[in-house]
N, C-alpha and C positions, 0 to 999 in steps of 0.2 A: 700238511695236516690240518684238518678242519677243526675249528673251535666249537665247544659246546655252547648252548644257549646261555648258560650261566656265565661263562667266561666273556662272551660277547656283551652281555648286559653289564657286567662289572666294568669292562673297558669303556663302554659308551657312557655310563654314569660318571666314571672317573674323569673323562674328558670334559663332560658338561659341567661338572662341579669345579674343575680347575679353571675353565673359561669364565664361569660365573664369578669365582673368587678374584680372578685377574681384573675383570671389568669393575667389580665393586671397589677394589683397591685403587684403581685409576680414578674412579668417580670421587672417592673420598680424599684423594691426594691433592686435589686442587683447592681446598678450602683455605680461607684466611685464618691466620693465627695471631695470638697476642703479641709476640715479639716484634711484629711489623707495625703495631699501632702507635700513634703519637702518645707521648708521655708514658710509654711502657718502660719500666726499669730493665727490661731485657732487650730493648730495641737500641741498636748501636748506630742507627742513622741520625741525621741532624735533629730530627723531631723527637728522638727518644730521651729517656732519663737515665740511661745506663751509666753515663759518666758520673752523675750525682751519686748513685748507689755505690759504684765501685770506689769513688773518692772517699765516701764515708767508711767503707770497709777497710781501705788502706790506712785511714787515720785511726782505726781501732774501734770505731763505733759499731754496735751490733745491728748493722743494716742487712736486710734480707727481703726476699720476695714472699708475698702471701698469696697462695693460690687456693684457699679454702673459701666456702661460702661465708658471707658476712656474719651469719649466726654463729660461726665457729671462732670469731675474733674475741679474744679474752679481754673484757673491759678492765682497765687498770693494769694490763699486762703489756701494752705496746702503744706506740704512736702509729696510727694507721694513716698512711698517705694515700688519699684517693686521687687518681689522675684526672677525673672528670665525672660526668654523669655515667653511672654504671650501666653497662650493656650486658645482656645475658643471652647465651645461645639456648636452643631447645634442650640440649643435654644438661646444661647448668640448671635450667628451670625444673628439671626432674629431680634435682638433688634436695635433700632436706635442708632447712635453714637458708634457702637461697633468696628469700624474699628481700627486696631492697629496703623494706621497712625495718629490717634488722639493723641497719646503720643507726637508726634512731635509738633502738634498744641498746646498742653499743655505747652511744653517748650518755644515755640516761643512767646506765649502770657504772659510769665513771671512766669511760674511755675518752681518748683524745683523738680527734679526727682533723687532719689537715687537708684542705682541698683548694683547688684553683677556683677563683670566682669569675664567672661570666654569666650572661643572661640565662643560658640553658641550665647551669647548675643552681642558680638562685631560684629558677622555676621548679627544679627538682626538689629543692629543700622546702619550698612553700607548698607545693601541691602534693607530692608523693610522701614526703616525710612529715607534712603538716606542721612545719616550723614557721609560725607566723613572724618570728623575728627576722626572717630573711627579707620580708617586705620593707624593713627599715633601711636596707642597703640599696645603693644604686651606683653604677659604674660611671665615672666622670668621662666625658668626651673631651678630647684635646688633640690638636694637630701638631703640638710642639714636639720636636725631636731632641730637645735638650735633655741631658741626663738628669736623673734624680739624685739628690743628696739625701740618703736615707739615714735617719737617726734611730739607732737600735737601743733597747733597754740596757745594754751593756755599756753605753756611752760612746760606742764606735760610730763613726760617720763614714758610710760607704757610698761609692759612686755606682749607680745602676743605670742601665740604658733606659731612655725615655719610653715608657710604656703606659699602660692603663693604671688608674688609681681609683680609689673610692671617693665618692662625694663626702664632704665633711659630715661627721656623725652628730646625731642629736645627743646631747649630754644626758638627757633623761632616758635614753633608749637602753636596749640590752647589750649593745656592742661597745667594746673598748678598743681604743687604738693601741697597737703594739709597736708598729714601725711607722714613723711619719716620714714623708718625702717632701722635699722642697726643691724648686728650681726657679730661675728668673722669670718674672712676669706672672707668676701664679701663686695662690695661697698654698699653705701646707695642706697636704692631703694624706689620708691613711693609705699605706701600702699593704699592711697586714692588720687584720682585726680579729678579735676573738669574742665569743659569747658563751655563757654557761648554758648547758642543756642538761637538766637533771643534775646528776653528780659529775658529769663530764664537761669537756670543752670542745667547742667547734671553732676551728681556726681557718680563716679564708685568706688566700694570697691573691692580690689583684692581678699580677702578671706572672703566670707560670712559665711563660716562654723563656724567662731568664735562666731556668734550670735545664733547658734543652741542651743536648750535646753540642749543637752548633753555636750556642751562646754562652755556655757556662764558663768558658775561658776568657770572656771579655770583661773588662773593668774589674769590679769586685764581686762578680756574680758567684764565684765559687765560695768565697768566704761568706757571702750572704746565705747561700744554701746550707753551709755547715752551721752557721749561727742559728738559723731557724730550727734545724734538727736538734741542736743543743737546748734551745729554749723550751721546746715543747715535749721532748722525749723524756727528760728527767732521768736519764740513764737507762730507760727501758728500750727494748728492741724497736728499731725503726722499720716498719713493715710497709713495703710498697705493694699496694693492692693490685694484683694482676688478675684476680678473679673478675673484677669489674670490666676488664678488657677482653674477656673470653677465655683466659687460661685458667686451668683448674687442676687440682690433684685429686684423683679418685680415692675414696677411703680404703679400697683394697683392689688387688688385681682381678678378683672374681667380678666385682661390681663394674670395673672398667670393661671387662670382656663381655658383659651381658647388658651394657647400657648403650642405648641409641644405635647408631649404625654399626658399632662394634659387635653388636649381637649377631648381625647377619654374617660377619666374618667368622665369628665363633661357631655359628651353625654350620657354615661351609666346611670349616676345618674338622668339626666333629663328624660330619657326614663322610668326608674323605677318609678320616681315620676308620670309621665303621666299614666303609667299602674295602679298605685295605685288609682289615681283620677278616672280613667275610671271604675275601679272595684267598687269603693265606689259609683259612680254616678248611677250604675245599680243595686245596692243592693235593694232587696224587701223582705218584710216579707212573710213567708209562712202562708197559711190559717190555719195550725194546730199549729202554734206557740202559746205559752201562751199569753193570752190577757193582755196587759199592764195596762188597765183601769179596775181594779177589782171592783170598786164602780160604774161604769157606768151602764146605763140601758141595758137591753137585746137588744133593738133596736140599741143602739149605738155600742154595741159589734158586732152585726150582720153587721152593716154598715162598721165597721173597717175590718172585714173579707171580705166583699164584695169589698172594695177598693183594698185589696190585690189580690183578684181574677181578678178584672178589670185590674190591672197593669200586671197581667199574661195573659191578653187577653182572659180570661174566662168570657165573658160578660153574657152569659145566666145563668151560675152558680151564678154569682154575683146578677143578677136580681131575680132569684128564692130565694136566701138567703134573699134579702131585703123584698120581698113579704112575705116570711115565718115569718120573724121577726115581721112585721107589723100585720099580721093576728094573731099570738100568743098573742101579746100585746092587740089587740082589743078584741079577744075572752075572755081573762082574765078580761078585763074591763067590758064586757057585761055579764059575767058569763056563757058563752057558753061552752059546752063540745066538744072538738075536737074528731071527729070520726077517727079512725086509717086509714080507707080506703077512707076517703073523699079526693076529688081532690081539687085543688086550686079554680076552678070555683065554686064548691059546698060550700066551706068555705066562699068565697066572697059573694055568694048569701045569706048565713045565716046571715052574718054581715050586708049586705045591707038591709035586712028586717027590721032592727032596725035603721040603719043609711043609708038612701037611697043614700047619696052622695058618699058612698064607691063603688057604682055599677060601677063607671068609671074604676075600677081596673080589671074588667072582660076582657077588651080588652087586657090588658097586660098578663093576665093569659092564654088567648088563644094563644097569640103569644108573647113569651118572647123577650125582646130587644136583638138585635144581634150586636149593635155597641155602641160606647161610648156616642154618642149624645142621642140615645134612652134611654140608661141607666140613663143619667143625667135628662131627662124629667121624668122618673119614680121616681127618688129621689125627685124631686121637687113636684110631685103629692103626694107622701107619706108624705112629710113634711107638705103640706097644709092640709092633712087629720088628722094630729095629733090633738087630743083634747086639748084645752087650759085649763090650771089648774085653 
C-alpha cells in the first residue's frame, strides 16, 4: 500500500526531530557539574566538602546547600559558606540577582560570609567587591610541616595540620584575630580573621583544605570545622554556596524548560507533540479494513465504508456503495432476485414497481453525487425510504 504525501512528510519530520533531539541530549550530557568541583558540599571525592556538611547535619545543625543567586541570600538569615571565587555559567548569568557584587550587598545588610583565603579570593574581594580592607591581609609563606596548635575563643586548643596562615595583623586595621595558631620556631599567626562590612561580618579561613573529605578526619580538623560553624552561625542555617560552583535551582519548571540549551529540547519536544497530533488528526480508516460493527446491518456497514470513502474524497464510490446497500436490502425484503447484469436504473425500476416512492432514486443512479453536499442529500433520502419496523 502506498503512503500519501502527508503521511510520508509526517514520518520524515518525526525521524529528523527525534534524531535532532538525541544529538542535542548527547551534546548537553557531557558538561561539567558542581558536585565534582573542589570544596563543593555535594562532592564526595577527597577534595569535596560533603563530609563537613553531612557531619553538621548528623550533629543537628541546620546545614544545607544553597543553589540560588547571591541576591536571593537573606542577610541576617544564614551563615553563607563561600567555597572560593564565584564562577558562573552562561545560564546562571541570565538569572536575576546573579551579579557577584550581590555578595557585598549581603554583607552590608547584616549577613555573615565565611570564605577560604587565598590570593585569588583576596583579589576578588579587592577588585570586584571593592573591599579595600582585603589589601590589609597577606598569606604567610612557610615550608614548615609542623602542626599548628590553634587557640579558639572557646578556650580549646586544637591540633591542625601545618598549612598556610595569615601574616600578623595591624592592630589599627579593620581585621580581628579569631583563631591564633602557634608552632615551634614561628611566631603566632592568625588562622581565622574577621572584619565588619556594613552591618555584616566577613570571615576568612587561611587553610580551607582542612575541611576537605580527605583531611577532615585527621587530627582535630572535624572539631575545628564544627566550632567554626558554631561561632559564626549563631543558630542560623549554615548554607554552603553551590551556586558559586555552577549549581543552581531554577525558580520554576517553566523557566528551566525555556532557559539556555533546555529551550532547544523543549522546542523539539513540542514539535514532536505537534507532529503526533497532526498525524492522529488526519487518521482515516481504509475501505478494506475489518468492520468494527460485526452485528450491525448490511446497510450500516455499507454506510461506514461509504464514510471512509467520502473522507478519502471518493464521493462517487461512496454514493454507489450507499445505493447498492439500500437496493440489496430492499430486494431481499421484497423477495426479488438480483440479475447479475442489471444496472442500478433497472434494479431501482424493479423495486419502484412495488414501492413507487423509491422511484426518486433513479435521478441519483443516472448521475451519482460528486460533492459532499449531494452525498449528504442522498443519505437523507435513503434514510427516509427505510421501512419502519
